[in-house]
C-alpha positions, 0 to 999 in steps of 0.5 A: 478639889474644891476651892473656897474663895474668901470675900476679899478674893471674890471681890478682886476677881469681880474687879479684875473681870469687870476691868478687862470687859469694855464699859457697857453701851447704854441704848435707848429707843430714841431718835438720838440713838438713831442718829448715833448709829447712823453716824457710827455706820457712816464711819465704817469703811464698808458702809457703802457696800451691801447689805449694810448700805441698804439696811442703813438707808432703811433703818434711817427712813424707819427712824425718821418716820417714827418707827424708832425701835424697828429702825434701830434694829435695822441700824444695828444689823447694818453696823454688824454687817459692815463690821463683818466685812473688815 
């Protein structure tokens, strides 16, 4: 059985779906975003455990030496690893 939705019903469905999802995080390849990730990682309880610790240190070093994109990738991996150990 196929159900046809009217335009107002479609709009309502989209609004309800959008309200249920968290707002997207805007990311850029900047040193400021590196610092944001370093701060976020530092706030996680498992940040001092491996592999989060070494990934975070490597990401911070890469960002500091001008390799921002690679540093951000390492920092993101560090944050994911720290969140997974909760």
